[in-house]
C-alpha positions, 0 to 999 in steps of 0.5 A: 473562552468557556471551560473546555470541559463544558463545551458542546458541539452546540457551542462549535455550531454556534461559533462557526456558524453552521448547523449542527449536523455539520459539526457532527460530520466533520468532527466523525470524519464525513466529508463537508463542502470544504468552507465549512469544514475549514470554520467548524476546524477554526472554531474547535480550535479557538474554544478548544473544544474535545471529542469525548471519545469514550462515550461516543465508543459507549453510545455507538459499541464503535470507537473512533479507531480504525486497526492496520494490520501489516506484516512488518515496517522492515520493508519502507513500503510498508513504512510509508503506508503506516504513515500516510494511513496515520496521517491520513486517519488524523486528519479524519479524526480518527486513531490508528491502532497498528498491528505488526503480523511478520508474516505469522497466519496465526497473528493474523487471525487473531489481531483480525478477530481482536477488532471486535474487542476494540469496537474499532471503526473498521479495519485495513489490512495487508494479509499473508493468510489465504483463509483469514476470517474476517468479522462480518459486521466490521467494515474491512478493506484490504490492501493487494489482496482481494478475499472475495466478493463484496469486499473492498479492494485498493490496490495499483494497477499491477497488470498497467506496471508490469507492461509499463516495466517491459515497454521502459527496457525496450525503449532503453535498449534491452532486447532478451527480457527477464521477470523475477517474483517470488512464490505466494500462497495468494491469489492476489493482485500482486500477480497481475505484474508478471501478466502485465510482463508477459504480455507486452513482451508477447506484443513485442515479439521479443525473448523472455522468461519468468524465474520464481523464487521460493518465498524467503529464499536465502541471498544464495538462491538468488545469486545461483539464478543469476549464474545459472544464466551467466556465460562467457561473463554474460547473462542471456538477458539484458534486462531485468524487471523484480517483482519488487524494489527489495527484490532489484536491490538484492539482484543489482547487489548480486550482480555486482559481486558477480562483476557484473555492472548495472545498468551497463552489463544488466538494466533493473527495474522493480517495483513499489517505488519505495524509499530509503528509510532515512533518503528520499533516494530511489533505491532502483529505476521502480514503477511507483505505487501511489501510496498516498493515494492508495492510503487516502482511498482506503481510508475513505473507503472504510470510514464509509457511511453510505450504503449505496454498494462500492466496487470492490476492486480499485485500482491506481494508476503507476508511473516510471521513475529512474533510479540509476539501474537503467540507462534512463 
């Protein structure tokens, strides 16, 4: 084996029996045929070739680092998303630089502008600031937020998920439905969950209500909402769709404290398909987002080298999963 310090992409190309350009594509995360990619990766492993990332960054004024901006990792959905993004970037020979904003608009903006100093290859972000400024020359992909024309947004089919949640509650025998969500300053894709729910209820001709809690409201506000709709030990709805799994879990806990049974008295469906950290069980029946596919598409879009115009909104299908808060 040659000294790994002297091994070049030409050596890898010779060992793999492919063109130099093919090796360059594999190293830079550009898709090639599976057989070619396997041959190059095996040659890299045999020779011990290592990419000189610092030299590459100086030559191109860009590093092989992608900046990822998320609110936090307490939410199991965000934690799983970060894990999937890291693995997908690594598969394409890139590294993830993770920033957590904790809901601060100022931090979101500073991290966004910091990307220019880091010479990152791109930005993948889930921000809460509706006025966040985006560096114009850095490829950027948003998750669940559609900031404007010309910028890619990856999301699940929120409208279809809202329809599906209402339909599943009806299939399970519910006759009076409610939708619960928290207020947001963003006109984002997640707001379509309510639209889909309302449409499905209207088409079915059943009574429903939609309730909004203040963002960050204490658990007491949720219990106050539930008690306001309780009479003689019963709620005036028997099916509840919550905009997130976290909200569904909180509603279940509040109902139990009120002496009500889930799903016997009230059936609940959440949205996200998030799992408890360290546990593979779902915390509620839920509309599952395809997190792995979303991460894969985000990385594909942010690393895209083609100059072809791409659709700004990319919606991925959702599905229903039973998690114990519905009859089935």
